[in-house]
C-alpha positions in Angstrom: 54.2 34.8 59.6 54.6 36.7 62.9 55.3 34.6 66.0 52.2 34.1 68.2 51.9 36.3 71.3 53.9 35.2 74.4 52.1 32.2 76.0 50.3 32.8 79.3 51.6 30.9 82.4 49.4 28.1 83.7 50.0 26.7 87.1 53.5 26.5 88.5 55.9 29.4 88.5 58.1 28.5 85.5 58.0 31.0 82.7 57.9 28.1 80.1 54.4 27.0 81.3 51.9 27.6 78.5 48.3 27.3 77.6 47.6 24.6 75.0 45.4 27.0 73.1 48.4 29.2 72.2 50.4 26.2 71.0 52.1 25.4 67.7 51.9 28.1 65.2 55.6 27.5 64.5 57.4 24.4 65.6 58.3 24.8 69.3 61.9 23.8 68.8 62.4 26.5 66.2 60.8 29.1 68.4 63.1 28.2 71.2 66.2 28.4 69.0 66.8 24.7 68.6 66.9 22.8 65.4 66.0 19.2 65.1 67.4 17.7 61.9 64.8 16.6 59.5 64.3 12.8 59.3 66.0 11.5 56.2 65.7 7.7 56.1 68.7 5.6 55.2 68.1 3.3 52.2 67.5 0.3 54.5 65.0 2.3 56.6 62.8 3.6 53.8 60.5 0.6 53.8 60.1 0.8 57.6 57.1 2.2 59.1 56.7 3.1 62.8 53.5 3.1 64.8 53.9 6.6 66.2 50.2 6.9 66.7 50.5 4.8 69.8 52.3 7.8 71.4 49.8 10.3 70.2 46.9 8.2 71.4 48.5 7.7 74.9 49.3 11.4 75.2 46.0 12.8 74.2 44.0 12.5 77.4 46.9 13.4 79.8 49.1 16.0 78.0 47.6 19.0 79.7 48.2 17.3 83.1 51.8 16.5 82.0 52.5 20.2 81.3 51.1 21.2 84.7 53.2 18.6 86.5 56.3 19.6 84.6 55.6 23.3 85.2 55.2 22.6 88.9 58.4 20.6 88.9 56.7 17.5 90.5 55.5 14.5 88.5 52.6 12.7 90.2 51.0 10.5 87.5 52.1 7.7 85.3 53.0 9.0 81.8 56.8 8.8 81.5 56.9 5.9 79.0 55.1 7.8 76.2 56.2 11.4 77.0 60.0 10.6 77.3 60.3 7.3 75.5 63.5 5.2 75.8 64.9 2.4 73.8 63.0 -0.9 73.8 65.0 -3.4 75.8 65.7 -1.1 78.8 62.5 -1.7 80.6 60.9 -5.0 81.4 57.2 -4.1 81.8 54.6 -4.6 79.1 54.1 -0.8 79.1 57.8 -0.1 78.6 57.8 -2.6 75.7 54.8 -1.1 74.1 56.2 2.5 74.2 59.9 1.5 73.7 61.6 3.0 70.7 62.9 0.2 68.5 65.8 2.0 66.8 67.6 5.2 66.1 65.6 5.5 63.0 62.3 5.4 65.0 63.7 8.0 67.3 64.4 10.3 64.4 60.9 9.7 63.0 59.5 10.5 66.4 61.4 13.8 66.4 60.4 14.6 62.9 56.7 14.1 63.7 55.0 17.5 64.0 53.2 16.7 67.3 55.6 14.3 69.0 58.8 16.1 68.2 57.4 19.4 69.4 56.0 17.9 72.5 59.2 16.2 73.4 61.1 19.5 73.0 58.5 21.4 75.0 58.5 18.9 77.9 62.3 18.7 77.9 62.5 22.5 78.0 60.1 22.5 81.0 62.3 20.0 82.9 65.4 22.0 82.0 63.7 25.0 83.5 64.1 23.4 86.9 67.9 23.6 86.8 69.2 23.7 90.3 66.8 21.0 91.5 67.7 17.3 91.6 66.0 15.4 88.8 64.8 12.8 91.3 62.9 15.5 93.1 61.1 16.5 89.8 60.4 13.0 88.4 61.2 10.5 91.1 64.2 8.2 91.2 62.9 5.5 88.7 61.6 8.0 86.2 64.9 10.0 86.5 66.6 7.0 85.0 64.1 6.8 82.2 64.6 10.5 81.5 68.3 10.1 81.3 67.8 7.2 78.9 65.4 9.2 76.8 67.7 12.3 76.6 70.6 10.0 75.6 68.6 8.5 72.8 67.3 11.7 71.4 70.7 13.4 71.9 72.1 10.7 69.6 69.2 11.0 67.1 69.8 14.7 66.4 72.5 16.7 64.7 72.0 19.9 66.6 71.1 18.4 70.0 71.5 21.4 72.3 68.2 20.8 74.1 68.9 17.2 75.0 72.6 17.9 75.7 71.5 20.6 78.1 69.3 18.1 80.0 72.2 15.7 80.3 74.5 18.5 81.4 72.1 20.0 83.9 70.9 16.8 85.6 73.5 14.1 85.0 76.8 15.9 84.9 76.9 15.6 81.1 77.0 11.8 81.3 74.7 9.9 79.0 73.1 6.6 79.9 75.5 3.8 79.3 72.8 1.1 78.8 71.2 3.2 76.0 74.6 3.7 74.4 75.3 0.0 74.5 72.0 -0.8 72.7 72.7 1.9 70.1 76.2 0.4 69.5 74.7 -3.1 69.1 72.2 -1.7 66.6 74.9 0.0 64.6 77.0 -3.2 64.6 73.9 -5.1 63.2 73.4 -2.5 60.5 77.1 -2.7 59.5 76.8 -6.4 59.7 
């Protein structure tokens, strides 16, 4: 199947800004040259189910606005929790608990989801398109911390993690979020347990 025509810019000056109508004939990550490893549950994960619909429901009314804000390089609304989710336990608000990712397995399932995985890759690519700017200028200081946590989580959840590694390198000097790594180590210790 041939690739769709090059998307048309919408708002902002970044070449990655696209119209939703031209979206998703092929997985976005693959079109960008990134591979996200397929989700293969471990035996102890196979009975688990994740409520990923909570993210799709939250994203539905605001996703177009999210793309415009990321294209413009300036976040103005409240959507960080369900666009760039982080591990549950890092935030204290009800919203952060609702949209917190429970485990590495749930992060992998999120990436494997056709809608959520592609949207995460697209939004990360749009942020990465603002290299040279401070991440705090793009997202604000609090959400910059959440972005770092999210990129660390999904970096650890993938095998070929160039997109998330690029975000960490570009905006955080290649340093992952230590609090996220601590929670992942604790999870791994429990699983070995």
